[in-house]
C-alpha positions as CSV (number, residue, x, y, z in Angstrom):
1,M,40.8,-58.6,0.5
2,L,39.5,-59.5,-2.9
3,K,38.5,-63.3,-3.1
4,R,37.3,-63.4,-6.7
5,C,39.8,-63.3,-9.4
6,D,37.6,-62.5,-12.4
7,S,37.6,-59.1,-13.9
8,R,34.0,-58.3,-12.7
9,G,34.9,-58.9,-9.1
10,F,38.1,-57.0,-9.5
11,Y,36.3,-53.9,-10.7
12,I,33.7,-54.1,-8.1
13,G,36.5,-54.1,-5.4
14,I,38.1,-51.2,-6.9
15,A,34.9,-49.3,-6.9
16,V,34.3,-50.0,-3.3
17,E,38.0,-49.0,-2.4
18,F,37.5,-45.6,-4.3
19,R,34.2,-45.0,-2.6
20,D,35.9,-45.5,0.7
21,V,38.7,-43.2,-0.1
22,K,36.2,-40.5,-1.3
23,I,34.4,-40.7,2.1
24,T,37.5,-40.6,4.0
25,M,38.7,-37.4,2.1
26,K,35.2,-35.9,2.5
27,Y,35.5,-36.2,6.4
28,F,39.1,-35.0,6.1
29,F,38.1,-31.7,4.4
30,L,35.2,-31.2,6.8
31,L,37.6,-31.6,9.7
32,M,40.1,-29.1,8.2
33,I,37.3,-26.5,7.6
34,T,36.1,-26.9,11.2
35,I,39.6,-26.4,12.5
36,L,40.2,-23.4,10.4
37,S,36.8,-22.0,11.4
38,F,37.6,-22.3,15.1
39,G,41.0,-20.8,14.6
40,N,39.4,-17.8,12.9
41,L,37.0,-17.3,15.7
42,H,39.7,-17.7,18.3
43,S,41.9,-15.1,16.6
44,Q,39.0,-12.7,15.9
45,Q,39.5,-9.4,17.6
46,Q,36.5,-7.9,19.4
47,L,36.4,-4.2,20.0
48,T,34.2,-2.2,22.3
49,L,33.1,1.4,22.1
50,T,35.7,2.3,24.6
51,D,38.5,0.4,22.7
52,C,37.6,2.3,19.6
53,I,37.5,5.6,21.2
54,N,40.9,5.1,23.0
55,M,42.6,3.9,19.8
56,A,41.3,6.9,17.8
57,L,42.5,9.4,20.5
58,K,45.8,7.7,20.6
59,N,46.4,7.4,17.0
60,S,44.8,10.7,15.8
61,Q,47.5,13.0,14.1
62,Q,45.3,16.0,14.4
63,I,45.0,15.6,18.2
64,Q,48.7,14.9,18.6
65,E,49.5,18.2,16.7
66,S,46.9,20.0,18.7
67,A,48.6,18.7,22.0
68,Y,51.9,19.8,20.7
69,Q,50.6,23.3,19.9
70,Q,49.2,23.4,23.4
71,K,52.6,22.5,24.9
72,F,54.3,25.2,22.8
73,V,51.9,27.9,23.8
74,G,52.3,26.9,27.5
75,I,56.1,27.2,27.2
76,T,55.7,30.6,25.7
77,L,53.5,31.7,28.6
78,Q,56.2,30.3,31.1
79,Q,58.8,32.3,29.4
80,A,56.8,35.4,29.6
81,N,56.2,35.0,33.3
82,M,59.9,34.4,33.9
83,Q,60.7,37.9,32.4
84,R,59.2,39.3,35.6
85,L,61.9,37.7,37.7
86,P,65.2,39.7,38.3
87,N,68.3,38.9,36.4
88,L,71.3,38.2,38.7
89,N,74.8,38.2,37.2
90,V,77.9,37.3,39.2
91,S,81.5,37.9,37.7
92,V,84.7,36.8,39.1
93,R,88.2,37.7,37.6
94,Q,91.7,36.7,38.7
95,G,95.1,37.8,37.4
96,Q,98.7,37.3,38.1
97,N,101.7,39.1,36.7
98,T,105.3,37.8,37.4
99,G,108.5,39.6,36.2
100,R,110.0,43.2,36.1
101,S,107.5,45.9,36.8
102,F,107.5,49.5,38.0
103,D,106.6,50.2,41.6
104,P,104.6,53.5,41.7
105,F,105.4,53.9,45.4
106,S,109.3,53.8,45.2
107,N,109.5,54.9,41.5
108,Q,111.8,52.0,40.9
109,F,111.8,48.9,38.8
110,I,111.4,45.7,40.9
111,N,111.1,41.9,40.2
112,Q,108.1,40.4,42.0
113,T,104.7,38.6,41.4
114,I,101.5,40.8,41.4
115,K,98.1,39.2,41.8
116,T,95.0,41.0,41.1
117,G,91.3,40.2,41.6
118,S,88.0,41.6,40.4
119,Y,84.6,40.7,41.7
120,G,81.2,41.9,40.5
121,L,77.4,41.4,41.3
122,D,74.9,42.8,38.9
123,L,71.1,42.7,39.7
124,D,68.6,43.7,36.9
125,M,64.8,43.9,37.3
126,N,62.2,45.2,35.0
127,L,60.0,47.5,37.2
128,F,57.8,49.0,34.5
129,S,57.7,48.6,30.8
130,G,54.5,50.4,29.9
131,M,52.3,47.3,30.5
132,Q,53.9,45.6,27.7
133,L,55.0,42.6,29.6
134,T,51.7,42.3,31.4
135,N,49.8,42.4,28.1
136,T,52.1,39.8,26.7
137,I,51.3,37.5,29.6
138,K,47.6,38.0,29.1
139,R,47.8,37.4,25.5
140,N,49.8,34.1,26.0
141,K,47.2,33.0,28.6
142,A,44.4,33.7,26.1
143,N,46.4,31.7,23.5
144,L,46.8,28.9,25.9
145,Y,43.1,28.8,26.8
146,A,42.3,28.8,23.0
147,A,44.7,25.9,22.4
148,E,43.2,23.9,25.3
149,S,39.7,24.5,23.9
150,D,40.8,23.5,20.4
151,N,42.3,20.3,21.8
152,E,39.2,19.5,23.7
153,A,37.0,20.3,20.8
154,A,39.0,18.1,18.4
155,K,38.7,15.2,21.0
156,N,35.0,15.7,21.3
157,L,34.5,15.8,17.6
158,L,36.5,12.6,17.2
159,V,34.6,10.8,20.0
160,L,31.3,11.7,18.3
161,S,32.4,10.5,15.0
162,V,33.8,7.3,16.2
163,T,30.6,6.7,18.4
164,R,28.4,7.2,15.4
165,L,30.5,5.0,13.1
166,F,30.6,2.3,15.9
167,L,27.0,2.3,16.5
168,Q,26.4,2.1,12.7
169,A,28.7,-0.9,12.4
170,V,27.0,-2.6,15.3
171,S,23.6,-1.9,13.8
172,N,24.9,-3.4,10.4
173,Q,26.1,-6.6,12.3
174,K,22.7,-7.1,13.9
175,I,21.0,-6.6,10.4
176,I,23.4,-9.2,9.0
177,K,22.4,-11.7,11.8
178,A,18.7,-11.0,11.3
179,I,18.9,-11.6,7.6
180,R,20.9,-14.8,8.0
181,L,18.3,-16.1,10.4
182,Q,15.5,-15.3,8.0
183,L,17.4,-16.8,5.2
184,N,17.9,-20.1,7.0
185,T,14.2,-20.1,8.0
186,T,13.2,-19.6,4.3
187,K,15.6,-22.4,3.2
188,E,14.0,-24.8,5.7
189,Q,10.6,-23.8,4.4
190,F,11.9,-24.5,0.9
191,T,13.0,-28.0,1.9
192,N,9.7,-28.7,3.5
193,A,7.9,-27.3,0.4
194,E,9.9,-29.6,-1.7
195,K,8.7,-32.7,0.3
196,R,5.1,-31.5,0.2
197,L,5.3,-30.8,-3.6
198,A,6.5,-34.3,-4.1
199,A,3.6,-35.6,-2.0
200,G,1.2,-33.4,-4.1
201,V,0.0,-31.3,-1.2
202,I,1.0,-27.9,-2.5
203,A,1.3,-26.4,-6.0
204,E,4.6,-25.8,-7.8
205,S,4.0,-22.0,-7.8
206,Q,4.5,-21.9,-4.0
207,L,7.9,-23.5,-4.4
208,A,8.8,-20.9,-7.0
209,D,7.7,-18.1,-4.6
210,L,10.0,-19.5,-2.0
211,Q,12.9,-19.6,-4.5
212,T,12.3,-16.1,-5.3
213,Q,12.2,-15.1,-1.6
214,I,15.5,-17.1,-1.1
215,A,17.2,-15.2,-4.0
216,T,15.9,-11.8,-2.6
217,E,17.2,-12.5,1.0
218,E,20.6,-13.6,-0.6
219,I,20.8,-10.3,-2.3
220,N,19.8,-8.4,0.9
221,L,22.5,-10.4,2.9
222,A,25.1,-9.4,0.3
223,N,24.1,-5.8,0.5
224,A,24.1,-5.9,4.4
225,I,27.6,-7.4,4.4
226,N,28.9,-4.8,1.9
227,N,27.4,-1.9,4.1
228,F,29.1,-3.5,7.1
229,E,32.4,-3.7,5.4
230,L,32.3,0.0,4.1
231,G,31.2,1.1,7.6
232,K,33.9,-0.8,9.3
233,L,36.4,0.8,6.8
234,D,35.2,4.3,7.7
235,L,35.4,3.4,11.4
236,L,39.0,2.1,11.1
237,L,40.0,5.1,9.1
238,A,38.7,7.4,11.9
239,M,40.6,5.3,14.4
240,N,43.7,5.3,12.2
241,Y,43.8,1.5,12.6
242,S,45.3,-0.6,10.0
243,E,44.3,-4.2,11.0
244,S,41.0,-4.5,9.2
245,S,40.6,-8.3,9.0
246,S,39.0,-10.6,11.7
247,I,37.5,-7.6,13.7
248,S,34.1,-7.6,15.2
249,F,32.3,-5.1,17.4
250,V,30.7,-5.7,20.8
251,P,27.3,-3.9,21.1
252,P,27.2,-1.2,23.9
253,S,24.3,-2.9,25.6
254,E,26.5,-5.9,26.3
255,T,29.2,-3.8,28.1
256,G,26.9,-1.6,29.9
257,L,28.4,1.6,28.3
258,L,25.1,2.7,26.5
259,A,21.7,1.6,27.6
260,L,19.3,3.1,25.1
261,T,16.4,2.3,27.2
262,E,17.8,4.2,30.3
263,L,18.9,7.4,28.6
264,P,18.3,10.6,30.7
265,A,16.2,13.5,29.6
266,A,17.5,15.8,26.9
267,A,17.8,18.7,29.3
268,T,20.0,16.7,31.7
269,V,22.3,15.7,28.8
270,Y,22.5,19.4,27.7
271,K,23.3,20.6,31.1
272,A,26.0,17.9,31.7
273,A,27.5,18.9,28.3
274,L,27.7,22.5,29.2
275,N,29.4,21.6,32.5
276,F,31.8,19.3,30.8
277,L,32.8,21.9,28.2
278,R,32.9,24.8,30.8
279,I,30.8,27.1,28.7
């Protein structure tokens, strides 16, 4: 490849070779970064509001305990109702005696086998116990209704909490996107301002103002990302979900679950809530 054998030509050839290697490594790192970026985007998990609510209801220890308490109270009520049913007991006894025995009819000892049998049927039913059983059943029914209400109340509170945190996370995502767009626009303005400053069209103070604006927007972007991460952590804690990396949230407007421009009147929402809670 090198035609000249003097030291100068050799060093020039070496410089060209190192430059080619540097360019090749540069494209190699760019390719690796691109591949990793596409891999992260592909493996990123996107959660909707319905997904978050279902995960929260499934993983909530409080709701599970409330459901177990409801089942326990239901079993207690079932046992109280079964006490009204009659108790039927059947007994069967068989016996056999072989050998020397006394015959009461002939007043003599005889050798023979004697078989005996005893059968019994016992029916027991509580007819009246001073309204004790009736009141016990009423109390257990009230306890079951209270347990069901507590369970529904816990679910409603969890759904409201997850919905609020989800909407906050989505809002923070949009804020981050808007700040990034503004930051890119300001950086483009700064690049154009550098060219105009070199041409003597604008003053250097205008370029300094753009630098200050870029620094401010970068701080705002860092604060927005920090707020999003904190809000996402609160949401994942409410969901009792451990995987916190590579998660993004789909805005409700994209899934049709919540159209803020088509919300019904407040009175309609209140009436629907009353019917749902059976108040």
